[in-house]
C-alpha positions, 0 to 999 in steps of 0.5 A: 265753694272752695277748691277742696270741696269741689275736688272731694267726694260730695258725700264726704263734704256733706258728712257729719263726722262722728262726735267723740265723747267730749274731752275734758280730763279735769272732770270725772268721766261719766259720759263715755260708757267706760269702766271706772277702774283700771285693769290689773297691771295697767301702769299707763299715765292716763289709764287704759280704761279711758278712751284716749283723746281723739286727736291728741293735742300734746302730740300734735303740738310736738309733731308740729314743732318737729316738722316746722308747721302750724297745728291746723295743718297736721293730722295724726294717723296710724302710720302713713298707710292710714293717711294714704287710705283717708286721702283716697276715701275722701277724694276718690269716688268708687268706679269713677275717679283715679289716682296716679302712681309712678312705679317702681314705688311703694305698693300701698298707694295702688292697693288703697286705691283698688280697695276704694274702687278707684282706677290706678294710672301708672306713669313710670319713673324714668329707669334710664334716668336713675328713676327720675320723675317724668313730670311731662308724661305725668301731666299728660296722664292727668285726665279729669278723673285723676284726683290724687298723684302719689310721689315718694321721695326718697322713693321706695324701693329705688332710694332716690330723691325726686327733683323738687322743681319737677314736683312743684311744677306738677303741683302748680299745673294741677292746682285746683284739679288734683292733690299732689301727695309726697311721701317723705317717709325716708327724708331724714336719711337724705341731705335734702329738705322737706317740701313742707316749706312749699305748702303755702305756695301750693295748697294742693301739695300734701306731705306724708311723714312718719315716725316709723323709720328714722325715729325707730317707732315702726311698731308704734304706728304713728304717722302724720299728714301735713296739708292745707287746713281745709284738707285736714278738717275734711279728713278729720270727719273720716278718720276713725275715732281714737285712732292713736292709742293711749300707749302709743301716745305716751310712748311717742311723747316720751321718745320725742323729747329733745334729748331723744332727738339728739340720739336719733340724729346720731343714729341717722349719721350711722345709717348714712355712713353704713349705707355708703360703706355697704353699698360700695362693698356690694357694688364690688361683688363680681355677680352684682351688675349695678347698685343705685345711689340712695338717700334712704336707709336702704339701697337697691342692687341688681344681681346676675342671679337674684335667686342665689343672692336671696338664698345665700342671705337666708342661709346666713339668717338674713332677709332682704327684699325681692324687687323682681315683681317690678318689670323695671327691676329685673334681678333687683334686691332691696337691702335695708341697712342694719347694724355693722355686724349684720351688714358684715354678715350679709357681705360675707354671705354674698362674697 
């Protein structure tokens, strides 16, 4: 028995996943209870009257090349949110197992765990250390019940990269005991490298990637889990059939062509430059008490009167995110970098 099958829920290990209708597009499909005609106005390549390929191989190949991993390490999901949900459902038994989160961080880790009935243990990032990972405290909190540790780097909402050495020490210490899932939704905006290069040395390390941020495809809902092949095989039994729609598949394949990726690189550089410019300008405002350094497409700022800052932004027809729900972030607002004109309008509202 492998460490994955020992760690996962036994009923998921024993589960026989749903068998989709065979995918043989060169043959006439009289086996999937589909209509033989396209609906009026359907201009998709394959036809919306047909079910899409369950795990589209062309998309897997394109994403595997983009992220520099082998195909068997990759599962395509409806955004990173679905990958988070699948991991918890496959590895956490309700009212028995637990996950660890490091607040302030992305809220879906805890929400997905609570939906599954798993306990949520919090090991806060070190606020006094610019929200660095407290890996020693994290390991002390890792009881036998903990099956997954969720880390976000760059972290949402603080924007900082977590220390790679600390993450790898954590993965090494938890080998065979728990998964260490690193959410890299914003890594394209950082100057650091992805942790996918360490997967071979740390089989319990999982990486989440998404097309929502740097690729501008939030509405397409296309994310990726990159992990050991055995983990991918296990989650393939849990993921919903036909998770990626035909329209999403065709749009994403078109938008991931090499020429489009060159344009994406240019946009990332624009976002980085605007992030530094706008964050510096906000830091100079008299009622701003702190702006944290960011490696994402947003930054976090602390205001003497956050309610007033929110009101002024709304009056300028702009929304920023209120982060005061986190005890570690009193008076903090998260600002996503927009166009230069939008950013300037925000600065004028706050001046």
